[in-house]
N, C-alpha and C positions, 0 to 999 in steps of 0.2 A: 503492499500500498505505499510506502513513503516512495519507490519508483513512480508509482501512477499520479499521487499528489503532485510530486517532484515535478512529473512533466506538465501538469495542468497549470500549477503555477509558472514553470518558464515560461510555457506558451501565451500565458495568458500576459506577464511583462513583455513581452516580444511585440504584442501587439495595443498596449494601451501609451498614451501621450507621456509625456514627461510629467503632466500635474495628476495625470488618471490614478488610482487606484484599485489593489485586486482584496480580495476579502475572502478570505475561506471562513466556513461554517460548518457546523454539526450538530447532527441532533437524532432518536433515535424514536422510532416512526412506527410503532407496534412492534412486528419481530425483525425488524432492517435499521441499519444505520445509514443515514444518508449523510455525504458528504457534499458542501456545494463550496465552489471557487468561483468568483462572479469577477468578470472585468469592466472598467469603465472605458475600454478601449472603440474600435466604431463599431463592433455588432456583427453580428452576421445576417448576409441575406437570406430572405425564406428560403431561395431554391438551393442557397451552399448547407442550409442545414444535413440534407440525409448524409452529404459525403464526408463532412468533417472525421467522421473515425474511420476513412478509408487509404490504404497505406498510397502514399507519396501525391495526396493530391494537397492541392495549394487552392485556395479559395481565389488569389492574387498569381494570375498566369505569368505574371512576369517574375516572380518569384524562383529563387532555384536554389540549390542546396546553399551554398556560399550565403548567399542574401536572407533565406527565409528559414531555414531547416530542412533536414529529410522530407519533411513528409509524413515520418515513421512515428513520431510523440505519439496522438491521440490514440493512433489504433495502438499501441503499446499499450494505454492506458484502457484502453477498449477489452483488449485479452487478458489482460490480471485481472481484472475486475471479473471479468468472464470466468475464469480459474477460480476464481472463490467465491463462485456461485451468484453472482451481481450483475448488473447494469450499467452504464455509465449513457448519458443523454446527453444535449445539447440544446439551446434555445438562445436565443436574440432578436436584437431588431438591430436594422442598420442604423447607426447613430446612437444608441443605446446601450450598446457594452453586450456582453454575453454573460450566459451562466453555463456552468454546468458542474453536473449531477452527477454524483455517486452514488448505489444504489446498491447496500452486502447484506448480508443475512448477520443478524446479530449474534453475538456469542451471549451464552447463560452469562450473566451475574456470578462473580466466584460466591460462594455458599448457598447457593439454587440447587447443588447436585444432591440427585436422591440418595 
């Protein structure tokens, strides 16, 4: 999970202006743990949302490995989260920033074992 969150935060920092912010939040939702990374960057166009977790995909076609990463960070996030039985989702609007949400099954709290 450290790798997954690191990739999300790194990606968010890469896409926000100098005066922007990246926020991390987490909470329990029933039997799940929900981790949320929010960035105040340019946002994600609706037509791009279905593709953000695809390997080698870049919203800005002018980006290359030298200028915008490998296009593997978010696919790695989705793979790691899925390996733990969870899901990764993205939301956002152009000009409104982006929200990436990880939902994972929660472990039982210590002391609750039979």
